[in-house]
MIPAMAR-481725 format. One line per 10 residues: number of its first residue (from 1); for each residue z, x, y of C-alpha. Coordinates in Angstrom, 3 decimals, always signed. Example, Ala and Ser with C-alpha at 12.3 -4.5 7.8 and 13.67 -1.06 7.14 Angstrom:
2
1	+7.800:+12.300:-4.500; +7.140:+13.670:-1.060 .
# end
This chain:
99
1	-0.079:+0.055:-0.055; -1.060:+1.381:+3.418; +1.648:+1.241:+6.082; +0.788:+0.392:+9.756; +1.568:+2.905:+12.449; +4.405:+1.001:+13.700; +5.945:+0.968:+10.153; +5.558:+4.566:+9.961; +6.694:+5.645:+13.687; +9.363:+3.019:+14.329 .
11	+9.589:+2.671:+18.058; +7.342:+4.382:+20.903; +7.933:+5.152:+24.526; +5.217:+2.909:+25.959; +4.680:-0.799:+25.428; +1.621:-2.524:+23.953; +0.727:-3.408:+27.600; +0.525:+0.195:+28.348; -1.290:+1.102:+25.294; -3.955:-1.736:+25.903 .
21	-4.250:-0.684:+29.591; -4.856:+2.837:+28.438; -7.662:+1.812:+25.877; -9.456:-0.005:+28.592; -9.147:+2.666:+31.207; -10.717:+5.029:+28.664; -13.542:+2.696:+27.845; -14.162:-0.441:+30.328; -16.611:-1.843:+27.847; -14.515:-1.722:+24.588 .
31	-14.151:-4.773:+22.558; -10.668:-6.338:+22.275; -10.972:-5.947:+18.412; -11.158:-2.232:+18.758; -8.360:-2.206:+21.235; -6.135:-4.314:+18.784; -7.001:-1.989:+15.855; -6.277:+1.149:+17.877; -2.841:-0.287:+19.271; -2.075:-1.609:+15.883 .
41	-1.557:-5.459:+17.201; -3.284:-8.670:+16.384; -6.587:-9.623:+18.237; -4.499:-12.655:+19.573; -1.679:-10.480:+21.077; -4.280:-8.243:+22.551; -6.073:-11.231:+24.389; -2.624:-12.354:+25.543; -1.768:-9.015:+26.999; -5.127:-8.642:+28.707 .
51	-4.438:-12.106:+30.259; -1.000:-11.100:+31.523; -2.509:-7.764:+32.984; -5.303:-9.765:+34.468; -2.868:-12.381:+35.885; -0.700:-9.620:+37.758; -3.707:-7.908:+39.067; -3.718:-4.841:+36.888; -7.215:-5.848:+35.303; -10.220:-7.775:+36.131 .
61	-13.328:-8.208:+34.318; -16.871:-9.098:+34.630; -19.102:-10.803:+32.071; -22.278:-8.958:+31.199; -24.234:-10.799:+28.611; -21.957:-11.671:+25.759; -19.448:-8.813:+26.444; -16.781:-8.018:+29.239; -16.481:-4.901:+31.338; -13.195:-4.356:+32.533 .
71	-11.866:-2.574:+35.932; -8.364:-1.260:+36.121; -6.629:-1.660:+39.546; -4.993:+1.655:+39.804; -3.301:+1.229:+43.030; -0.690:-1.172:+41.945; +2.764:-0.086:+41.416; +4.566:+0.250:+37.861; +6.548:-2.748:+37.319; +10.026:-1.359:+36.245 .
81	+12.394:-0.498:+39.157; +12.956:+2.960:+37.998; +9.033:+3.658:+38.193; +7.776:+1.245:+41.002; +7.414:+4.189:+43.496; +4.550:+5.142:+41.077; +0.989:+3.699:+40.974; -0.270:+2.684:+37.503; -3.289:+5.216:+38.084; -0.696:+7.937:+38.064 .
91	+0.368:+6.938:+34.681; -3.202:+6.464:+33.305; -4.301:+9.851:+34.573; -1.534:+11.542:+32.618; -2.002:+9.431:+29.465; -6.043:+9.684:+29.512; -6.106:+13.476:+30.264; -7.921:+15.360:+27.530; -7.863:+18.945:+27.035 .
# end
């Protein structure tokens, strides 16, 4: 029996919202099915998170044919009082940086 990432790692430092946002920041044309696979959550949970991120202004999308292209609003602050002095773009820059 294959175990999921959450079963093998236990807890993580970032929320699923952050993981979804990182996936979209890395590839604005990504399918939510692929985001769900990478984050290790259901497609329905991914759709809910994207809806919440859009409602809060962190994401928007444009319909192109049968697909969505997402845009991250990197100028909004992080939501927790300990980090609200930082913009979401600062976090995304760190998390999407590749060597």
